[in-house]
N, C-alpha and C positions, 0 to 999 in steps of 0.2 A: 321588412322588418322596422317596423314602426316605433321610432325612438322620441321620446323625450328626455331633454336636457334641460335640469333644473339652475342656472347658472353659464353665463354666456360670456364668461371672460375669458382668463389665458386657456384654463384646462378645460371647459367644458367648448370655448370656441374652438380649440385642434383637435376635440373629439370630433366635433363637427362634420369639420372639415375631411379628418381620415375616414369617417366613416360614410360620409356619402361617397368620397373618392372608392373606397372598395366597396361601393354596393352593397356595404353589408348594413345599412339604414336605406330604405325606401321612402320614408317620411319620417321628416324631421320635424318635431315642434319643440320651443325655446319655453322658458318661465323665466321670467327677467324682471324684476322688480325697478330697475334704473331705466326708466321712460327713454333715457337717451341711449343707451347700451342696448336696449330693446330695438330701436328703431336701426341705428345702426349695423347690428346684427343682420335684420332684414334686409338692408341695401346692400352688404357686401356678403349676401347669399349666405351664413350658416349656415340657417333656418329657413323651414317652407314659412313658417307662422309663430306668432308669439301668441300663447293663450294663459289665462289665468290657471295655477295651479290647481285648483280642483276639476276644471275643464281638462287640462293637459296630460292628467294621469288616468283619465279613461280612456277605455278603448285602447290604450298600447300595448307594444309587446314588454318594453323595459324602459323605466325610468332611471335616470343617471342625476345624481345631486353631484356637483360640481360648484358647492358655497362655502361660505368662511364656515369652520366647524360648530361654531356656535348656532350659527344660522338652520344646521344640521338637527341638533337638538331640538330645537325650537320647530318644524316640520314633517321629522322624518315618522313619528307615531302617526301622525293624520293618515301621510300617504300611504302607508300600509291599512290604513283604514281602510282607503278610498278606491284601490287597487282592486282588481279583480285576481279570483284565482291562479291566474296561469299569469299574470305580468311579474318581474322580474326586477328590483330594486336595489339598485349599486349605488355606493356612494363613494367619493373620490379621495377623503377627506386625508389630512397629514399624521390626524391623531385617530385612538377607534377605542379603546377602554373604555371611555367615558361615551364616547355613541353606542356601540353593542349593547351596555347597560343600560342603555335608555329604551331598548326596545324588547329585553329579558322576557320572555313569558308572554309575550304579542304572541297574536292566536295565527300573524301571517311572518313570525320569523323568519321560518324557511325560504320565506320568499326574497330572503335581505341576502345580498353577497358585499361584507365591507372590504373594500380593498383601498390598496394605496398606491398608485403610479408614480414612481420613481423620479420624476423629471418635473422640469419647468422652467420659467426665465423670470428675472427678477420684474417683468412689465405684466400689466393687468388691461381690462379691457377688450372688448371684441375684439378691436384692429391687432391687438397683441396674439392674437392666434395666429400657430403655425403649423402648416405641415408637416408630418412623420415627426412631430415632437416626441412622441414615444419609441421611436421603432429604435430598436438595437436597446431600450431600457427594461429595468425590471418591474413588474407590478408587485405587491404583494398581496393574499389573499388572507384576509385572517378568519380562524374560529369556523373553518370552510366544513366542517363536521357536522353543522348545526344550521346548513343550506340547503334546501332541498337539492337534488343529485340535478334534475333538470335545471335548476337555474344557476347552479356552479359552472354545469358543462356549456351554456350561454355563454355566460360571462370569461370562462377561459376561453372558448371561441372567439371574442371578441378582443379580446386583446392578442391572442396569436394573430389573430388576423392584421390586428397593429405592430407586429415583429416584437413584440414585446417578451424576455422569459417569465415565467411565473416562479414563486416563493410562497411557501406558505408556512405559516405564524399563527401564533396566538396572539389574542389584541393586543395582549400585555407584554409579549416578546417584541414586538413590531412597537407598541411606543418606548420601548428601551432602547432598541437597536438605531429607531430614528431617530430618537435626542441627540445621536454622539455624531450621525452622518448627514442628518436636515438641520436639526433644531438649533443645534449646538453651534454651526456654522453663521447661521443667521442672526443668532445672539451676538456673536463674537465680531460680527460687521455691524452691527445696529451700535456695539461698543467701540470698535472702532472710529467708526466717522465720529461718534459725539466724543470721543478722545480730542481727534484734529480739528473737529468746530470748535475747542475748549479753549486753544492756544490764541493767544492774541495776537500772533503772527499768520492765525489760520490762512489767510488769503495769500500769501507767501509760499505756505506749503503746497495749496491746492494746485497754486500756478507752479511749481516743480514736478508736481504729482506726475508719474509715469504709468506704465502699462502694469507693472506689480503691484503699483497700490491700489490703480483702478478697478483690477482684477480682482484681488482680495476684500475691497468695499466692495463691491456691486450690489451684493446681498442687501446692503442697507437700504438700497431704492426700494425694496421690498414692501406690497401693500400693507399698511399695519391693520388693517382692516382682517386681513386675514391671518397675518402672523401673532398679534395682541391673544386671541381664543386659545392659537396654537400652544403657545407659552403657558397663558393660565390652565390649561386641560391637560397636559402634560408636564405640569411643575413640578413634579416627587424627578423624573427623570430627569429634566432639563438642568436642573440645581446637581443633581450627581455628574451628570456632564459638566458641567462649570466649574465645579470641583475641583475634576480630574484637568479642567484644560487650567485654570489656575494655576495649579500645582505646578504643573510643567512648565508655563510662564515665569512662576517664582526661583524656578531650576535655574533658568535663563538668566535672572537678575540674579539672581545668587552668585552665580559664576563669573559676571561682569563684577560685580563690589569686589569680592575677594579677586578678583584676576586669577581666576583658576583657568587657563586656557587651555588646558587639557580636557579636561572638564566638559569645556564647551565645546572643545572638536567631539568630543565624543558624543555629545547630545546631537550636535548636526550630521554626523555622521548615522546613528540611529536614526535620526528623522527622513535621511535620504532611500532608508530602506523602505519606506512606504512606494518609492516608483516601483520597484517590483510589484506591487500588490497593487498598482489600479491598473501597470501595464499588461495585468492580468497572467504573472508567472506564478502566484499564488491565489489562488482563486476565491473570494470571498463568499461564495455562497455553495448553500447544498441544497440544492434542488430535488427534496426529498421529502414528502410528506412526514415521516418517520422519525427525521431529525431535528433538531432543532438549528434555525439558521440564523449565526451570528454574523450582526453587520458590527459591532463594536468591538473596541478592545477593552480588558480588564487593565 
């Protein structure tokens, strides 16, 4: 399988590692505008070669976009213009509706599979690439009925080879869902990092920081180049998720202000119920193409 990966950072690089290891890709070509990243990707063997976009998408079986979502909007239509009739194009961005709308009506729309693998770390660049980053995780395929069956089957096979489960959603449903389980946690981490750094005695606070704080704020290290366009493209649903979050934060604040300790205990006990969800006692995904997959809590 001749494979072209556009973007050789954490996601693209990790995918390259696994596709090579699993013999899914027989030839790996990279596209990377950052020359330092391109050289490093070759040096550590993520890809066989790095080429300009126009050259890299010719005579390839699959093109995978692993770049910031604003950059996807700029190049996705031209990629569809430049590929052969048999080439499959897949994007791995965290937002979907804006991207899908950008190629609606394109003559090669059926070659395109919008996907979102729910996996990653706060690190970036080729050296952040990890083997088995996707194993045991979920990938969302969006508006799959608008894609050609042969292209859909290839992408399903790829994700299954990575050890991923697959969920099917509309692009709008995926944006709504991930606003709560992915975009909100990042926004909250950025806000927490800013809150602590704004304290005059911030250095003392950081000296005292333990594992709990570090794990909570870890996402604030995530690249702004990646997350700024995600927030902009999914503005409506991120605002909704933040409003819900602020409402629950306000409940905690009100309990403390009014010394309503019984209510405070109730809020903590209710929050503890998430343990059974995360531990798998209450599966939160319906892997059924005919049903709405809900990842968010109203």
